[in-house]
DSSP file (Angstrom, degrees, kcal/mol; ACC not computed):
  #  RESIDUE AA STRUCTURE BP1 BP2  ACC     N-H-->O    O-->H-N    N-H-->O    O-->H-N    TCO  KAPPA ALPHA  PHI   PSI    X-CA   Y-CA   Z-CA
    1    1 A M              0   0    0      0, 0.0     3,-0.1     0, 0.0    26,-0.0   0.000 360.0 360.0 360.0 129.0  -15.4   50.3  205.8
    2    2 A G        -     0   0    0      1,-0.2    25,-0.1    24,-0.1     2,-0.1   0.081 360.0 -50.4 -72.8-171.3  -14.2   53.8  206.8
    3    3 A T        -     0   0    0     23,-0.1    25,-2.6     1,-0.1     2,-0.4  -0.347  58.8-132.4 -69.4 140.5  -13.6   56.7  204.6
    4    4 A T  E     -a   28   0A   0     23,-0.2    46,-2.1    43,-0.1    45,-0.8  -0.747  23.3-169.7 -99.7 141.1  -11.5   56.0  201.5
    5    5 A V  E     -ab  29  50A   0     23,-2.5    25,-2.0    -2,-0.4    26,-1.0  -0.969  13.6-159.9-128.5 140.0   -8.6   58.2  200.4
    6    6 A M  E     -ab  31  51A   0     44,-2.0    46,-2.5    -2,-0.4     2,-0.6  -0.993  12.5-151.5-113.3 127.8   -6.5   58.4  197.5
    7    7 A I  E     -ab  32  52A   0     24,-2.0    26,-2.5    -2,-0.4     2,-0.6  -0.888  11.1-173.1-105.6 116.6   -3.2   60.2  197.8
    8    8 A V  E     +ab  33  53A   0     44,-3.1    46,-2.5    -2,-0.6     2,-0.3  -0.904  30.1 122.6-119.8 106.9   -1.7   61.9  194.7
    9    9 A D        -     0   0    0     24,-2.5    48,-0.1    -2,-0.6    26,-0.1  -0.954  56.8-132.8-162.3 142.2    1.8   63.3  194.9
   10   10 A D  S    S+     0   0    0     46,-0.5     2,-0.7    -2,-0.3     3,-0.1   0.577  84.8  89.8 -75.8 -17.3    5.0   62.6  192.9
   11   11 A S     >  -     0   0    0      1,-0.2     4,-2.8     2,-0.0     3,-0.4  -0.786  61.9-160.1 -97.3 111.5    7.0   62.2  196.0
   12   12 A F  H  > S+     0   0    0     -2,-0.7     4,-2.9     1,-0.3     5,-0.3   0.930  96.7  53.8 -53.9 -47.5    7.2   58.7  197.4
   13   13 A F  H  > S+     0   0    0      1,-0.2     4,-2.3     2,-0.2    -1,-0.3   0.896 107.9  49.4 -65.7 -33.0    8.2   60.2  200.8
   14   14 A M  H  > S+     0   0    0     -3,-0.4     4,-2.4     2,-0.2     5,-0.2   0.940 111.9  48.4 -57.6 -54.5    5.2   62.5  200.8
   15   15 A R  H  X S+     0   0    0     -4,-2.8     4,-2.9     1,-0.2    -2,-0.2   0.885 109.8  52.3 -57.0 -38.8    2.9   59.7  200.1
   16   16 A N  H  X S+     0   0    0     -4,-2.9     4,-2.0    -5,-0.2    -1,-0.2   0.916 110.7  47.4 -68.8 -45.6    4.5   57.6  202.8
   17   17 A I  H  X S+     0   0    0     -4,-2.3     4,-1.8    -5,-0.3    -2,-0.2   0.931 113.6  47.2 -60.5 -45.1    4.0   60.4  205.4
   18   18 A L  H  X S+     0   0    0     -4,-2.4     4,-2.7     2,-0.2     5,-0.3   0.927 109.6  53.0 -59.6 -51.3    0.5   61.0  204.4
   19   19 A R  H  X S+     0   0    0     -4,-2.9     4,-2.8     1,-0.2    -1,-0.2   0.862 108.7  50.9 -53.3 -38.4   -0.4   57.3  204.4
   20   20 A G  H  X S+     0   0    0     -4,-2.0     4,-2.0     2,-0.2    -1,-0.2   0.914 112.0  45.5 -67.9 -43.0    1.0   56.9  207.9
   21   21 A I  H  X S+     0   0    0     -4,-1.8     4,-1.2     2,-0.2    -2,-0.2   0.972 117.8  45.0 -66.9 -51.8   -1.1   59.9  209.3
   22   22 A L  H ><>S+     0   0    0     -4,-2.7     5,-2.3     1,-0.2     3,-0.9   0.940 113.3  47.2 -64.3 -49.0   -4.2   58.7  207.6
   23   23 A S  H ><5S+     0   0    0     -4,-2.8     3,-1.2    -5,-0.3    -1,-0.2   0.874 107.6  58.6 -54.3 -40.4   -3.8   55.0  208.5
   24   24 A D  H 3<5S+     0   0    0     -4,-2.0    -1,-0.2     1,-0.3    -2,-0.2   0.800 109.2  44.7 -61.5 -31.4   -3.1   56.0  212.2
   25   25 A K  T <<5S-     0   0    0     -4,-1.2    -1,-0.3    -3,-0.9    -2,-0.2   0.304 124.5-100.3-100.9   6.5   -6.6   57.8  212.3
   26   26 A G  T < 5S+     0   0    0     -3,-1.2     2,-0.3    -4,-0.4    -3,-0.2   0.603  71.7 143.9  84.1  17.8   -8.5   54.9  210.6
   27   27 A Y      < -     0   0    0     -5,-2.3     2,-0.8    -6,-0.2    -1,-0.3  -0.696  49.1-127.5 -77.7 141.6   -8.7   56.2  207.2
   28   28 A N  E     -a    4   0A   0    -25,-2.6   -23,-2.5    -2,-0.3     2,-1.0  -0.791  13.7-154.5 -96.6 105.1   -8.5   53.6  204.4
   29   29 A V  E     +a    5   0A   0     -2,-0.8   -23,-0.2   -25,-0.2     3,-0.1  -0.646  18.6 173.9 -74.5 102.0   -5.9   54.5  201.9
   30   30 A V  E     +     0   0A   0    -25,-2.0     2,-0.3    -2,-1.0   -24,-0.2   0.536  60.9   8.7-100.4  -3.6   -7.2   52.7  198.8
   31   31 A A  E     -a    6   0A   0    -26,-1.0   -24,-2.0     2,-0.0     2,-0.4  -0.920  50.1-157.9-169.0 148.1   -4.6   54.1  196.2
   32   32 A E  E     -a    7   0A   0     -2,-0.3     2,-0.4   -26,-0.2   -24,-0.2  -0.998  17.8-170.0-127.4 137.3   -1.5   56.1  195.9
   33   33 A A  E     -a    8   0A   0    -26,-2.5   -24,-2.5    -2,-0.4     3,-0.1  -0.952  20.4-169.5-126.2 141.4   -0.6   57.8  192.5
   34   34 A A  S    S+     0   0    0     -2,-0.4     2,-0.3   -26,-0.2   -26,-0.1   0.328  77.0  30.1-110.2   5.7    2.6   59.5  191.5
   35   35 A S  S  > S-     0   0    0     22,-0.1     4,-2.4    23,-0.1     5,-0.1  -0.956  82.0-108.1-151.4 169.0    1.1   61.1  188.3
   36   36 A G  H  > S+     0   0    0     -2,-0.3     4,-2.6     2,-0.2     5,-0.2   0.901 117.1  54.4 -67.6 -41.3   -2.1   62.3  186.9
   37   37 A I  H  > S+     0   0    0      1,-0.2     4,-2.2     2,-0.2    -1,-0.2   0.926 110.6  47.1 -56.7 -46.3   -2.4   59.4  184.6
   38   38 A E  H  > S+     0   0    0      1,-0.2     4,-2.7     2,-0.2     5,-0.3   0.932 109.2  54.9 -54.9 -49.1   -2.1   57.1  187.5
   39   39 A A  H  X S+     0   0    0     -4,-2.4     4,-2.7     1,-0.2    -2,-0.2   0.902 107.6  47.5 -54.2 -43.9   -4.6   59.1  189.5
   40   40 A M  H  X S+     0   0    0     -4,-2.6     4,-1.8     2,-0.2    -1,-0.2   0.898 111.6  51.5 -72.1 -35.5   -7.3   58.9  186.9
   41   41 A K  H  X S+     0   0    0     -4,-2.2     4,-1.9     2,-0.2     3,-0.3   0.984 115.8  41.5 -55.2 -59.7   -6.9   55.1  186.5
   42   42 A Y  H  X>S+     0   0    0     -4,-2.7     4,-4.4     1,-0.2     5,-0.6   0.850 108.0  60.6 -54.2 -42.8   -7.1   54.6  190.2
   43   43 A L  H  X5S+     0   0    0     -4,-2.7     4,-1.8    -5,-0.3    -1,-0.2   0.944 110.3  42.5 -58.1 -49.9  -10.0   57.1  190.5
   44   44 A H  H  <5S+     0   0    0     -4,-1.8    -1,-0.2    -3,-0.3    -2,-0.2   0.855 121.4  40.6 -63.3 -40.7  -12.1   54.9  188.2
   45   45 A D  H  <5S+     0   0    0     -4,-1.9    -2,-0.2    -5,-0.2    -1,-0.2   0.883 126.5  28.4 -75.6 -39.8  -11.1   51.7  189.8
   46   46 A R  H  <5S-     0   0    0     -4,-4.4    -3,-0.2    -5,-0.1    -2,-0.2   0.632  79.6-151.8-103.4 -14.6  -11.1   52.6  193.4
   47   47 A K     << -     0   0    0     -4,-1.8   -43,-0.1    -5,-0.6    -4,-0.1   0.884  21.0-157.7  45.6  62.0  -13.7   55.3  193.7
   48   48 A P        -     0   0    0      0, 0.0   -43,-0.2     0, 0.0     3,-0.1  -0.253  21.1-140.0 -69.7 150.5  -12.2   57.1  196.8
   49   49 A D  S    S+     0   0    0    -45,-0.8    28,-3.0     1,-0.2     2,-0.4   0.910  90.5  21.8 -71.6 -38.4  -14.3   59.4  199.1
   50   50 A I  E     -bc   5  77A   0    -46,-2.1   -44,-2.0    26,-0.2     2,-0.4  -0.987  65.0-158.4-136.0 138.2  -11.4   61.9  199.3
   51   51 A I  E     -bc   6  78A   0     26,-2.4    28,-3.4    -2,-0.4     2,-0.6  -0.968   6.0-156.7-111.0 127.1   -8.4   62.7  197.1
   52   52 A I  E     -bc   7  79A   0    -46,-2.5   -44,-3.1    -2,-0.4     2,-0.4  -0.966  28.2-173.2 -97.4 118.5   -5.3   64.5  198.6
   53   53 A L  E     -bc   8  80A   0     26,-2.9    28,-3.1    -2,-0.6     2,-0.2  -0.931  21.5-147.0-129.9 132.1   -3.8   66.0  195.5
   54   54 A D        -     0   0    0    -46,-2.5    28,-0.2    -2,-0.4     3,-0.1  -0.526  14.9-139.2 -85.8 161.3   -0.5   67.9  194.9
   55   55 A I  S    S+     0   0    0     26,-0.2     7,-3.6    -2,-0.2     2,-0.8   0.878  86.2  64.8 -87.2 -33.6   -0.4   70.6  192.3
   56   56 A I  E     +E   61   0B   0      5,-0.2   -46,-0.5     6,-0.1     5,-0.2  -0.794  64.9 158.9 -93.1 111.6    3.0   69.8  190.7
   57   57 A L  E >   -E   60   0B   0      3,-1.3     3,-1.1    -2,-0.8   -22,-0.1  -0.961  48.6-114.3-128.8 149.8    2.9   66.4  189.0
   58   58 A P  T 3  S+     0   0    0      0, 0.0   -23,-0.1     0, 0.0     3,-0.1   0.782 111.7  22.7 -52.3 -33.9    5.2   65.0  186.3
   59   59 A D  T 3  S+     0   0    0      1,-0.1     2,-0.3    -3,-0.0   -24,-0.1   0.229 125.4  21.2-123.8  17.4    2.6   64.7  183.7
   60   60 A S  E <  S-E   57   0B   0     -3,-1.1    -3,-1.3    -5,-0.0     2,-0.5  -0.988  72.1-102.2-169.6 170.6   -0.2   67.2  184.6
   61   61 A N  E >>  -E   56   0B   0     -2,-0.3     4,-2.3    -5,-0.2     3,-0.6  -0.848  29.9-138.5-100.5 125.9   -1.1   70.2  186.6
   62   62 A G  H 3> S+     0   0    0     -7,-3.6     4,-1.7    -2,-0.5    -7,-0.1   0.799 102.6  57.8 -69.9 -24.0   -3.0   69.3  189.7
   63   63 A L  H 3> S+     0   0    0     -8,-0.3     4,-1.5     2,-0.2    -1,-0.3   0.791 107.8  48.1 -69.3 -31.3   -5.5   72.2  189.3
   64   64 A D  H <> S+     0   0    0     -3,-0.6     4,-2.1     2,-0.2    -2,-0.2   0.858 109.6  52.3 -71.2 -37.9   -6.4   70.7  185.8
   65   65 A L  H  X S+     0   0    0     -4,-2.3     4,-2.1     1,-0.2    -2,-0.2   0.857 105.5  57.6 -69.6 -33.8   -6.7   67.2  187.4
   66   66 A L  H  X S+     0   0    0     -4,-1.7     4,-2.8    -5,-0.2     5,-0.3   0.974 108.3  43.8 -51.8 -56.9   -9.1   68.8  189.9
   67   67 A E  H  X S+     0   0    0     -4,-1.5     4,-1.9     1,-0.2    -2,-0.2   0.908 114.9  47.5 -61.8 -45.2  -11.4   70.0  187.4
   68   68 A S  H  X S+     0   0    0     -4,-2.1     4,-1.7     1,-0.2    -1,-0.2   0.839 113.7  50.6 -63.7 -32.3  -11.4   66.7  185.3
   69   69 A T  H  X S+     0   0    0     -4,-2.1     4,-2.6     2,-0.2    -2,-0.2   0.914 110.6  46.1 -68.3 -46.5  -11.9   64.7  188.5
   70   70 A L  H  < S+     0   0    0     -4,-2.8    -2,-0.2     1,-0.2    -1,-0.2   0.777 111.4  54.3 -76.5 -23.3  -14.8   66.7  189.7
   71   71 A Q  H  < S+     0   0    0     -4,-1.9    -1,-0.2    -5,-0.3    -2,-0.2   0.940 119.1  32.0 -72.2 -38.3  -16.4   66.6  186.2
   72   72 A S  H  < S+     0   0    0     -4,-1.7    -2,-0.2     1,-0.2    -3,-0.2   0.838 137.7  22.9 -83.4 -29.7  -16.2   62.8  186.0
   73   73 A H    ><  +     0   0    0     -4,-2.6     3,-2.1    -5,-0.2    -1,-0.2  -0.597  65.7 171.6-134.4  66.8  -16.7   62.1  189.8
   74   74 A P  T 3  S+     0   0    0      0, 0.0    -1,-0.1     0, 0.0    -4,-0.1   0.733  75.3  65.0 -64.0 -21.2  -18.5   65.2  191.4
   75   75 A H  T 3  S+     0   0    0      2,-0.1     2,-0.2   -25,-0.0    -5,-0.1   0.649  79.2 105.5 -69.7 -19.5  -19.0   63.3  194.8
   76   76 A V    <   -     0   0    0     -3,-2.1     2,-0.6    -7,-0.2   -26,-0.2  -0.429  67.3-140.1 -65.8 130.6  -15.3   63.2  195.4
   77   77 A K  E     -c   50   0A   0    -28,-3.0   -26,-2.4    -2,-0.2     2,-0.5  -0.863  20.3-157.8 -91.0 124.2  -13.9   65.5  198.0
   78   78 A V  E     -c   51   0A   0     -2,-0.6    21,-3.0    19,-0.4    22,-0.9  -0.862  12.7-173.7-108.2 125.4  -10.6   67.1  196.9
   79   79 A I  E     -cd  52 100A   0    -28,-3.4   -26,-2.9    -2,-0.5     2,-0.5  -0.968  17.5-143.3-113.4 134.0   -8.0   68.5  199.1
   80   80 A I  E     -cd  53 101A   0     20,-2.5    22,-3.4    -2,-0.5     2,-0.5  -0.805  17.2-175.5 -95.8 126.1   -5.1   70.2  197.6
   81   81 A C  E     + d   0 102A   0    -28,-3.1     2,-0.3    -2,-0.5   -26,-0.2  -0.939  24.7 137.7-127.6 111.4   -1.8   69.7  199.4
   82   82 A S  E     - d   0 103A   0     20,-1.9    22,-2.0    -2,-0.5   -28,-0.0  -0.980  60.1-129.7-150.8 159.6    1.0   71.6  198.0
   83   83 A G  S    S+     0   0    0     -2,-0.3     2,-1.1    20,-0.2    20,-0.1   0.532  89.9  94.6 -85.4  -4.8    4.2   73.8  198.8
   84   84 A I        +     0   0    0      1,-0.1    -2,-0.1     2,-0.0    -1,-0.1  -0.756  50.3 160.5 -84.2  94.2    2.8   76.3  196.3
   85   85 A G        +     0   0    0     -2,-1.1    -1,-0.1    19,-0.1     2,-0.1   0.206  11.9 137.7-111.6  15.9    1.0   78.5  198.8
   86   86 A Q    >>  -     0   0    0      1,-0.1     4,-2.0     4,-0.1     3,-1.0  -0.388  61.0-119.8 -67.1 140.4    0.4   81.8  197.1
   87   87 A E  H 3> S+     0   0    0      1,-0.3     4,-2.6     2,-0.2     5,-0.2   0.795 109.1  55.8 -55.5 -37.1   -3.0   83.2  197.7
   88   88 A P  H 3> S+     0   0    0      0, 0.0     4,-1.6     0, 0.0    -1,-0.3   0.839 107.9  49.1 -64.3 -31.3   -4.1   83.3  194.1
   89   89 A I  H <> S+     0   0    0     -3,-1.0     4,-2.2     2,-0.2    -2,-0.2   0.910 112.1  49.0 -74.0 -42.4   -3.3   79.5  193.7
   90   90 A I  H  X S+     0   0    0     -4,-2.0     4,-2.5     1,-0.2     5,-0.2   0.949 112.2  48.8 -53.8 -51.2   -5.3   78.7  196.9
   91   91 A Q  H  X S+     0   0    0     -4,-2.6     4,-2.9     1,-0.2    -2,-0.2   0.873 112.0  48.4 -61.7 -42.8   -8.2   80.9  195.7
   92   92 A K  H  X S+     0   0    0     -4,-1.6     4,-1.6    -5,-0.2    -1,-0.2   0.895 110.9  50.2 -64.6 -41.7   -8.2   79.2  192.2
   93   93 A A  H  <>S+     0   0    0     -4,-2.2     5,-2.4     2,-0.2    -2,-0.2   0.950 114.3  43.7 -67.7 -48.7   -8.1   75.7  193.7
   94   94 A L  H ><5S+     0   0    0     -4,-2.5     3,-1.3     1,-0.2    -2,-0.2   0.906 112.4  53.6 -61.1 -39.7  -11.0   76.5  196.0
   95   95 A A  H 3<5S+     0   0    0     -4,-2.9    -1,-0.2     1,-0.2    -2,-0.2   0.832 107.0  53.9 -64.7 -30.8  -12.9   78.2  193.2
   96   96 A H  T 3<5S-     0   0    0     -4,-1.6    -1,-0.2    -3,-0.2    -2,-0.2   0.330 133.4 -82.2 -88.0   7.9  -12.5   75.1  191.0
   97   97 A G  T < 5S+     0   0    0     -3,-1.3   -19,-0.4     1,-0.3    -3,-0.2   0.362  76.7 144.5 118.5 -15.7  -14.0   72.8  193.5
   98   98 A A      < -     0   0    0     -5,-2.4    -1,-0.3    -6,-0.1   -19,-0.2  -0.310  39.8-149.1 -65.8 145.5  -11.3   71.9  196.1
   99   99 A K  S    S-     0   0    0    -21,-3.0     2,-0.3     1,-0.3   -20,-0.2   0.633  72.4  -9.0 -93.1 -13.4  -12.7   71.5  199.5
  100  100 A A  E     -d   79   0A   0    -22,-0.9   -20,-2.5    -7,-0.0     2,-0.4  -0.967  58.8-133.3-169.1 166.0   -9.6   72.6  201.4
  101  101 A F  E     -d   80   0A   0     -2,-0.3     2,-0.5   -22,-0.2   -20,-0.2  -0.993  12.8-161.7-131.9 126.4   -5.9   73.4  200.8
  102  102 A I  E     -d   81   0A   0    -22,-3.4   -20,-1.9    -2,-0.4     2,-0.4  -0.926  16.3-139.5 -99.2 125.2   -3.1   72.1  203.0
  103  103 A Q  E     -d   82   0A   0     -2,-0.5   -20,-0.2   -22,-0.2   -22,-0.0  -0.669  29.9-101.5 -85.9 135.5    0.1   74.0  202.8
  104  104 A K  S    S+     0   0    0    -22,-2.0     2,-0.1    -2,-0.4   -19,-0.1  -0.811 105.4  51.3 -95.4 138.5    3.4   71.9  202.8
  105  105 A P  S    S+     0   0    0      0, 0.0     2,-0.2     0, 0.0    -2,-0.1   0.593  87.6 171.4 -78.9 150.3    5.2   71.5  205.1
  106  106 A F        -     0   0    0     -2,-0.1    -2,-0.1    -4,-0.1    -4,-0.0  -0.748  32.3-122.2-127.0 164.5    2.2   70.4  207.2
  107  107 A T     >  -     0   0    0     -2,-0.2     4,-1.8     1,-0.1     3,-0.3  -0.812  27.2-118.3-102.5 148.4    1.7   68.9  210.7
  108  108 A P  H  > S+     0   0    0      0, 0.0     4,-1.9     0, 0.0     5,-0.2   0.803 117.2  57.8 -55.2 -25.6   -0.2   65.5  211.2
  109  109 A E  H  > S+     0   0    0      1,-0.2     4,-2.9     2,-0.2     5,-0.2   0.933 102.5  50.8 -75.7 -42.3   -2.7   67.6  213.2
  110  110 A K  H  > S+     0   0    0     -3,-0.3     4,-2.1     2,-0.2    -1,-0.2   0.856 109.7  50.7 -63.8 -37.9   -3.5   69.9  210.4
  111  111 A V  H  X S+     0   0    0     -4,-1.8     4,-2.1     2,-0.2    -1,-0.2   0.925 113.2  45.5 -69.2 -42.5   -4.1   67.0  208.0
  112  112 A I  H  X S+     0   0    0     -4,-1.9     4,-3.2     2,-0.2    -2,-0.2   0.912 110.4  54.6 -54.1 -50.4   -6.5   65.4  210.6
  113  113 A E  H  X S+     0   0    0     -4,-2.9     4,-1.5     2,-0.2    -2,-0.2   0.926 111.2  43.8 -57.4 -48.5   -8.2   68.6  211.2
  114  114 A V  H  X S+     0   0    0     -4,-2.1     4,-0.6     2,-0.2    -1,-0.2   0.901 114.0  49.0 -62.9 -41.9   -9.0   69.2  207.5
  115  115 A L  H >< S+     0   0    0     -4,-2.1     3,-1.1     1,-0.2     4,-0.5   0.907 110.6  51.6 -60.5 -45.7  -10.1   65.7  206.9
  116  116 A A  H >X S+     0   0    0     -4,-3.2     3,-0.8     1,-0.2     4,-0.5   0.824 103.2  60.8 -62.4 -30.1  -12.4   65.9  210.0
  117  117 A S  H 3< S+     0   0    0     -4,-1.5    -1,-0.2     1,-0.2     3,-0.2   0.735 104.6  48.0 -67.9 -21.3  -13.9   69.0  208.7
  118  118 A L  T << S+     0   0    0     -3,-1.1    -1,-0.2    -4,-0.6    -2,-0.2   0.554  92.1  77.0 -93.7  -6.3  -15.1   67.2  205.6
  119  119 A E  T <4        0   0    0     -3,-0.8    -1,-0.2    -4,-0.5    -2,-0.2   0.766 360.0 360.0 -74.5 -25.6  -16.6   64.3  207.5
  120  120 A G     <        0   0    0     -4,-0.5    -1,-0.2    -3,-0.2    -2,-0.1   0.485 360.0 360.0 -72.3 360.0  -19.7   66.5  208.4
């Protein structure tokens, strides 16, 4: 089985786009979550290798979710994928353990480039 990925974004449209990009490149999308609560449930059940995480979620802040995820599952590689691209937010995400930041809107090539950089 290839690298497993969980997508956490409250937008069905965005989850659908990301799932298509990942599936086309052979990644195994093991879960999709629209909220922080769903994400934590799937994290424990599915144990993904990589999480693509939005910052704005209906029930939590993605940066807080990043911290709690890495406390309970330090092996998971988290990529923040958000339309909030101010430099202080990006730096905070990276300082709190995110492996990369993808700015929305993104190209499929950018998503694959970031994922490929985590494979090594």
